[in-house]
N, C-alpha and C positions, 0 to 999 in steps of 0.2 A: 315461505316468502322468498322471493328472489332477492339476491344480494347484488349490490353494485348498480342499482337502478335508481336514478334520481334525475332531477332536472339540471340541465346545464345552463348553463346558460351562458351556453354558451357564450363569452365576449360578445355581448350582443348590444346592438345600438339601434335605437329608434331614430331613423333619419327623417327629419321633418319634410324633406322634399320627396320622400319615397313614393307617395301616392301619385305625385305629378309625374314621376319618372316611370311609373308602372311597376314598381318593385312590390313583391309580396312579402308580408311580414311573417316570420316563422320563429318558433322556439325549438330548441334542440334538447332532447332528453339525454341524460347519461345512458350509455348503452349497457344492456344486460350482459353480464359475463359469467352467469351461473354455470353454463355448460363447460367452461374451461377453468373453473375455479381451482380444481386440484392441480392443474398444470401451472397456474399462476403462483400458487404457494411454493411449488417446487423450483420454479425459475427464479423468483425474487427472494425466497425464504420468508415471505410474509404475504398477507392478504392485501395486495396492492389494487387500488381501484382503477383498473385499466379502462373501465367503462367511461369514467369521467375523462380520462386522458384522451381516448378516441374521440369523444364528443367535442372536447375542446379543440382538437385539431381540425375537425370538420367545420366547426364554427369559424375558425380562423380562415379556412379556405373559402367558405361562403361569403364572409365579409370582404375578403380580398377580391373575389370575382365580381362583387357589386350587383349580382343578380337579385339577391334578397336583402331585406332589412331584418337583422337578427336581434332578438330581444336580449336585453342585458341580464346577466346572471343574477345580480343582486335583487333585481325586481322579481325574478322568478322564485328565488330563495325565500323572499318575504311572503309571497303568496303560498308557497309550500308550507311554511310555518303556520300561517293563518288557517289554512284549510286542513292541516294535520294529515297530509297525504302520507301513506305508508309506501315502502319500497314497491310492494306488489301493485299498489294503486298506480304508481308512476309508470309501471311497465305495461299497464293495460290501456289499450287504445281509447276506450270510452272515458276512463279517468283522465288520461292525458288530454283528451279533447276538451273536457270540462275545465281543466286547469288553463289550457290555452285560451279558452273563450274569455276567461276573466282578464286576460292580458290583451284582448283585442287583436289577436294574430289570425292570419289566414289559415295556417296549418301548423301541426306539430310534427317533428321528426323523431321517431323512436327507432331503436335498432338493437341488434344482438351481435355478439362476437362469437363466431362459430368455430374458429380455429385460432390458436395462439400458442406457438412453440415449434416443435419439430413436426415433420410430416411422418406420422407413425407408419404409414404404408411404405415409406422409403428407407426404413431403418430396421436392422436385425438385432438391435440391442435389447436384451431383456426378453422375458416371455410374455409380457403384457403390461398393462398399466402404463407407468411412465418410464419403464426401463431403469437403467442405473442412474443414480443421482450422486453428484459429487459436490461437496461444499455448499449444499442448499441450492445449487443452480442446475446441475445435471442437464437434461434435455439437450440433445445434439450429439450424444454418443461419445462416451469417454474412450471407447475402444476403436473409434473410427477417426480418421484424420480429417474427414470432411463433415462440417456441420451445416445443416440446412434449416432455415427458419421459414415457417409458413403461417400467414395470418389471413383469416377470412372474416369479413364483416358484412352484415346485411342491414338495410335501413328501409323503413316504410314511412311514407308521408300520409298523415292522418288528417282528414277534414275536421276542422273545428266545429262545424255545424252538425255533421251526421256521424262522425267517428268512422266513416268508411275509408278504405285505403285508396288514396288517389294515385300513388305511384310507388314503385319499389326500386331499390338500387342495391347492387351487390359488388363487392370488390375482393380481390385476392392478391396477396403479395408474397413473393418468394425471394429468398436470398441465401447464398451459400458461400462458404469460404473453407479453406483448409487450415487446420491447426488452430482453431479458435472455438470458443463456446458461443452460445446464442447472444449473450450480453457482454461478453468479454470482461473487462475490468470496470466497465462503466454502468453496469445494470443492477447494482445492489438495491434491494428493496428495504435495506435497513432504515428504520425510523419512519418508513411510510405507513406500515400497518395497513389499516383499511382506509386510509385517507388518500389525499391527492398524490399523484406522481406525475412529474413533468415529463411527459413523453415527447414534447416538442423540443426538448433541449438538444443541443448538438452532441452532447455526451452520449445520449441514448440513440440519436439518429445515426451515429457512426457505427453502431453495432449491426450485426446481420439481422437481429430481431427488429431493430429500429428501421432498417431499410425496408423490411417486409411490411411493417406497419404503415410507413409512408406511402408505399405503393398501393396498398389496399384503400387507404383513406383518400388518396388522390382520385382513384377510380370511382369511389362512391360519391365524392364531392362533385365530380364532373357530371355524373348521371343525375344528381339532384338538380344541378343547374339546368340541365337539358329538360327536366320535367317541370320547370317553374310554371309553364303555361297551363298546367293541369289544375292549378290551384285557383279557387275562386277569389275574387276581390272583396274584401270586407271594408265597408266605409264606416268610420267611427265619427259620429256627430257629437261635437263638444258643445255643451250648454251649461252655463253657470252665471254667477253674479259677482260683481266687484264687492269684496268684503272690506277693503281698505284702500284708500288712495292718498298717497303722501309723496309730494314732490316728484311726480312722474313715475313712481313705482307703485304698481298695483298688486294687491293680494286677492286672489280669486278663491271662491269656495268650491272649486272643482280641481281634482288632481289626476293622478295616473289611473285611478279606477274609472274615471270619467273619460279616459282617452287622451288626456293632455300629455304632451311630450316636450322636452326641452327643445327650443328652436321653433316651436309652433308660432304662427302669426294668427291671432284671433281677433275678430271684429268686436269692438265695444259699441253697443247701441243704447240709446236712451229713449224711453217711451215718451212721445210728444202728445199723444192723445189716445183716448179709449172710445171705442164705438160700442154702445150699449143697446140691448133690446128695449125698445120703448115701453113694452108691456111689463116685462119682469125686472128690468134693470140689470140683467145679467150682462157681463162684459162679453161681447161677441168677437171683438178683435182689438188688438193693440197696435197702434202705428208707432214704429220705432225708427229713429233717424241715426245714421252712423255718426259716432263721435270721434272715433279714431281706431288705432290698432295697437294691441299689446303683444310684444314679443316675449315668449316664455323663457326665463333663465333658470328657474328652480322648480322642481316638482317633487311632491311626496304623494301619498295615496289619496289624501282628501283635500289638498290645497295646492296652489301654485303661485309663483311670483313672476312678474314680468315688467318690462319697461314700456311705458305708454307714450305714444306719439299721436297728436291730434290737434285740431283747430281750437278746441276748448278743453279744459281739464276734465278728467273723468271723475265720477262721483260714486260713492257707496250706493249700491242698488242698481247700477247700470248693468244691462244684460251683456253677457259675453258668449260668443259662439264661433264655430268654424265658419270660415268664409264660404259663401255659396259656391 
């Protein structure tokens, strides 16, 4: 089972106007760092989840660029717990696509960290492996005056519908200085264990390893922005009923699982008459008139709350749906 792979979620926000602006909704997985695991232990003195740190930074960049609407992490974490996804499942394109489908996103971004530490080809320290290590940090050469950090990451954009690879992005960052280690005095992994590590902090960013990470992340983020048009548009149709109507506040029987997001403006309609088959009595069509609009302010998985505005009060049983 691969370690360090999970869903991020990344800082992600469902923007109600995303569809109108042509934004594609994405979810970002924690990156896989299994191939550099031994180096991580040596650099930080612990199993630090750099996969989550890298994904968090990419999410931040994607949100800032405004090209995508990125799913919120806590929403993904909840789905992860419900679906009992394992680390290996989350690294798999098919499993990741299934998870993303539950969230109504256009695509899911997964990735791997291919280099993290010194450039082994550029150092003569040691006969192999990690070379000499000092104080749990090592990496960078205790017998050389110059330390060089190299970070390589790759990302794949996976279709929610087919699990096919829609686009790829790769980034590499390098930084070197004389008379310093990869993480200087600010890179201790003490207390992090296998948990979160804030790679976006200025403390880490000012190290040569932090500089290399930022370069690689910036490159991948820009490539992901450039490939946004390769993603299909997924239209989520919201349909539900008013479960409670009290003084302009409505409670609906549909939530995030049904595609509802905070900020959505949903139409409230009331059936005015039914057209039935004269032979069987079966309802053929219901004619509904618009009563007003409800603006969503709170959402959980199966319900939502919103503020209603209309010419007449809404009632329990009124139909609620996305605007045409």
